[in-house]
N, C-alpha and C positions, 0 to 999 in steps of 0.2 A: 443612383442606388441609395436606398435608405433602409433603416432598421426594420420598418414594417414589411418591406419586400423580402428582406432576409428571413425574418420570422415566418412569413408566409411560405417561402420556399422550404424551410425546415419542416414545417407542419405537413406540407404536401409530400415531402420525401418520406415521411413516416406513414402517412395514410395511403399514399399512391391512389388517391381517389379525390377528385375535385369537390364533389358534393360533401363528403365527410370532412375534408380539410376546411372548406368554407364554413361549415357548421361549427367546427371547433374555434375558428377565428372570428366567428360571429359576424360574417359578412356574406353577401350573396355570391353565388358561384361565378357569374360574369365578372364581378369585381376582382375575384381571385385570379381568374383567367387573364384579365388585363394586367394585373400586377406581375404575374409570371412572364407574360409576353413582353412587357416593358423592360423587365429585368434582363431577359435574354437578349433583347435588342441592344440594351446598353452595354452588356458584356460582349456581345458579338458571338455568342455560342448557344447552341441548343442544350438546355439542361434536362428537359423531360421529353421522352418519346410519349406521344399520346394519340389514341384513337377513340372510337366510341366505346370500346370495351376495356382498354388497359391504359395505365399510366406507369412509366418506368423511367428510372434515371438513366441518362446517357453517361458514357465514361467521363465527359467533361462535367456533367452534373454531379457524379459521385465525388470528384475532386472538390468541386465548389461547395457542396454540402459539408464535407469534412472540414474545410477551412472556415466556412461561415459559422459552423458550430463553435469553433474556437473564438471567433470574433464576438459572437453573441455572449459567450461565457465571460469574456473580458469586459465587454460593455456593461453587463449586469454587475460585474465586480466593481468596476469604476463607479457606477451609479451608487452602489451601496456604500463604498468608501467615502464618496463625496457627501452623502447624507450623514454618515458617522462624524465626519469632520465638522460639518455644519452644526451638528448637535453637540459638539464638544466631546465626542467619543473617539476612541482610538481606532476601532475597527474590529475585524475578526481574522483569525488565522486558522487554517485547516490543517490538521495534523494527522498523519497516518502512522500506525504503530503495529508492532508484532507483540505476541504474548509476553515474551521475556522482558521486553522494554517496559510494559505496564507493570510488571512485577518488581521492577527495580528503580530505574532512574526517572521515568516519566512523571509519576506523582510528585516527586520532589521538584522537578523542573516546572510543572504546572503551578505548584505552590509558590515558587519564586516569581513566576510571571505574574500571578495574581497579586503578589505583594508589591512588586516594583512597577507593574503596568496594570493597575486595576481596571482600566477601561477597555482592555483587550479581551475580546471574547474568543475562546478556543473551541473549535469544533473537532471532535475526535472520531476517528474511524479505524477499526482494526483491519489491516490490509497486509497481505503477504508481500514478500520482497519484490517479486516480479511485477505485481500490480502497482506497487508504490513507484517503481521506475516510470511506468507508463503514465500514472496519474500526475506525477511531478512534472513530467515533460509536456503534458497536455493542460497544465494549469488547473487541474482538478484538486490537487493538494499543494500546500505551500511548503510544508516540511514533512519529511519522512524519518521515522526511527525504525531501524531494522538490525538484525543480527547477521554479521558477516555478509553484507550486501555486495554485489558486484557493481560498484557505482559507475554509472555511465559517464563518459567524458564530458557530457553537457551539464553535469551537476557537480556541486561542491559537497564536501563531506567533512565530518569531524568524528573521531572515535571518542566516546564519552567514558566507556568502561570496558575492561577486559576481564572476562570470567573464565573459570575452568568449566569443562564439560563434566557431566555426570552420567553414569549408566543407570537406568531405572529398571528395577527387577521386582517380580512379585514377592510377597512376603515369605513364601515357602521355598524360594530359590536356594539351592545349596550353597551358592557363593554369597559371602557377606563381607563387610569391611575388614574383619579380622583374618579371613582366609584368602582374600583376594591377593594375587601375586602380580599378574599383568593381564592385559586385555585379550591375549590369545586364548584364555580360558573360555571365552564366549564364541569360539570359532564355529561350533555346531548349533548355535542358537538361531532362532528366527527373529528378525528385526522389524521394527515399526519405524518408518522413516517419513519425513515430509515428502511432498511431491517435487520431483526434480524440475518440472516445468515452472512451479511457483517460486523456487529458490535454488537455482542450479549451483551457485557458488557455495551456499550453505550445505547442500547435500553432498557436494564433492568433498568438503572439509570433513564432515562426519564419516563419509565413506573411507577417507584416508586414514582415520583412526583404526579402522578394521584392517586395511591394507598394510599399514605399518606393523600390525600385530601378526601378519602372515596369512591373512585369509580375506576373501571377498564376502561381504555380508549377504545373507539370504533374506532379502526383503520380501515379506509376505503381505504387508499392509502399508498403505500410504495415507497419511492424513496431515493436514496443515493446522489442526487444532491440538494444542497441547493437552487440553483436558480430555479429548478423545484418546490421545496417546496414553495418558495416565490410566484411563479406564480399561483400555486394551491390555496394558501391562498388568493391571490388577486382576484381570480375568485369566491371566496365564497364557494369553495368545502369543505373546512375544515380548522382547525387551526393547528398550529405546534409549536414545541419547538426547540429552537436553542440556542447555546452559544451566549451571547450578542455580542461577537466579530465577529460572522458571519454576523452581520448587518452593519458592518462598510462600509460606502460609497455605500451601495446598493441604487438602484434607483427605486425599486418597490413601487407602491402606496399601502402600507400596514402599519399597526401600530403595535407597540409592547409594552409589559409591562414587565419590568425587574423584575425578581423574586428574590428579595434581601433577603427575610426572610425564605427561605427554606434551608434544610441541603444539598441538592444535588448541586454539583458544577461541572462545566466543567473544567477538568484538561488537559491542553495542554502539551503533553508529547513527549519526544524524546526517541526512542528505537534504539539499535544497537547491533551487535555481538561484543563480547569482542575482538575477533581476529583482527578486523579492526583498533583498536586503535594502534596496533603495526605498521601498515602501515602509519598512519597519526597522530603521537603523537602531533604535533603542533596544528592540527585542533581540536583534542579532548580536549587538554588543554584549547583552546579558548572557546569551547562549554561548558565545565564544569564550567568555570569561568564566563561565560556570564550571565548578569543580565537583567531582563525584562525591566528595565527603561533605558537601554543603547540606544543611538541613532544610 
């Protein structure tokens, strides 16, 4: 088994057509057929059902392609890292983040990385909590930053900052900072929440703010975009809950009330796979020692 066979199998699994796959691989169709046949013989399993009309993955093939995709990703990463080391560079780190993280701690962290490890390239991707878990465990991200994540047991984590939540209201809402007494005043309101699928633990926490106030929230819209939530609140469609840090430098004409006296807090958290520490020991020493009040 070699990398060319693996890549050929991956392309064929996407095209499910020998002619189209061979064209993408820039080889002739008989050569591709021989590669796949040799691969199946070596493994001892049929990977593709095929006849004159159709090509389809077998159950064994579905498993093989899933695992082979991970192998190719890791091989590509090792090749890049080797080249970076050869050229005297540190490498690259792939970071996933949510909105409130970018509004608070992440720019400062990136500045510290740039100062202490100037050869390290950072690749940033805004990703919700749920997708971060998956991407970290599939080696598609190296580090994730999320608010109140339900950290899988396979990952390590560190809480960088704890924020108060805030309720976001349209400017003409009758409740304001001076008249606000407790959260039960919003029992009859319509709420805008994130999707439970994309961040179940986070949604459960903000739901519990309502439950502790004696009511179940009437959620009429779901969005995982903070800016979309701000816009919906501005339009008077509903009210929302966000970490207070999400409001930093926003320009939307809405008002907010910081919820200082509730037990629920927004925990800005870093997650990572333990194995990545071995590749970037200096980076993780920096991150583990990093304090919120650092400039």
